[in-house]
ROMILUM-235080 format. One line per field, with one value per residue (C-alpha): residue number from 1; x, y, z. Coordinates in nm, 3 decimals. Layout:
N
seq: c(NUM	...);
xx: c(X	...);
yy: c(Y	...);
zz: c(Z	...);
***
This chain:
93
seq: c(1	2	3	4	5	6	7	8	9	10	11	12	13	14	15	16	17	18	19	20	21	22	23	24	25	26	27	28	29	30	31	32	33	34	35	36	37	38	39	40	41	42	43	44	45	46	47	48	49	50	51	52	53	54	55	56	57	58	59	60	61	62	63	64	65	66	67	68	69	70	71	72	73	74	75	76	77	78	79	80	81	82	83	84	85	86	87	88	89	90	91	92	93);
xx: c(-0.191	0.208	0.182	-0.082	0.110	0.462	0.296	0.185	0.509	0.669	0.415	0.496	0.856	0.801	0.574	0.856	1.154	0.932	0.889	1.207	1.375	1.113	1.210	1.050	0.811	0.878	1.142	1.422	1.754	1.987	2.354	2.626	2.917	3.214	3.491	3.791	3.871	4.162	4.101	4.306	4.041	3.685	3.584	3.712	3.545	3.221	3.255	3.334	2.995	2.801	2.935	2.832	2.512	2.454	2.528	2.274	2.026	2.078	1.768	1.833	1.819	1.592	1.316	1.138	1.088	1.099	1.325	1.188	1.529	1.587	1.996	2.235	2.577	2.769	3.111	3.362	3.741	3.913	4.061	4.413	4.292	4.075	4.358	4.586	4.358	4.294	4.669	4.727	4.453	4.530	4.883	4.796	4.665);
yy: c(7.782	7.732	7.721	7.423	7.230	7.284	7.183	6.859	6.782	6.857	6.586	6.343	6.376	6.311	6.021	5.863	5.965	5.814	5.467	5.450	5.494	5.323	5.116	4.786	4.771	4.544	4.515	4.793	4.792	5.075	5.072	5.315	5.350	5.535	5.691	5.853	6.118	6.357	6.700	7.005	7.261	7.320	7.356	7.016	6.862	7.024	6.882	6.541	6.599	6.701	6.395	6.128	6.303	6.303	5.892	5.839	6.052	6.161	6.350	6.710	6.948	7.154	6.891	6.917	6.552	6.315	6.031	5.739	5.572	5.798	5.893	6.128	6.257	6.356	6.497	6.573	6.627	6.313	6.307	6.231	5.884	5.832	5.927	5.645	5.392	5.449	5.513	5.137	5.124	5.421	5.352	5.030	5.226);
zz: c(0.858	0.820	1.234	1.239	0.960	1.166	1.477	1.309	1.143	1.503	1.681	1.394	1.446	1.808	1.782	1.521	1.750	2.050	1.862	1.753	2.087	2.291	2.573	2.620	2.920	3.217	3.467	3.406	3.589	3.631	3.538	3.622	3.343	3.455	3.229	3.345	3.101	3.115	2.941	2.886	2.978	3.106	2.742	2.625	2.918	2.780	2.429	2.618	2.767	2.464	2.305	2.556	2.590	2.181	2.210	2.486	2.328	1.976	1.969	1.878	2.149	1.973	1.957	2.259	2.397	2.695	2.680	2.773	2.878	3.204	3.174	3.317	3.288	3.607	3.647	3.938	3.937	4.051	4.417	4.431	4.560	4.251	4.030	4.186	4.138	3.747	3.680	3.605	3.367	3.185	3.170	2.977	2.669);
***
């Protein structure tokens, strides 16, 4: 009995979340958003990635769902040539 009720509640939550984050149908475009981030450690990088992920999809990770808006976070260490390109921007702040 509890299992059926819990399953119904989870399904209701999924439906409500899907409705809230629905992306209108039609012509969709992909945009790439870049950020250069200085971090002191791999752990700090993971915290930044988690924070960005929560902004893109605020649904708690334990709720099984599929986002209607497709997204991903990609990271890579900056090469020296990339760092030089970002330095003028970083120095303005």
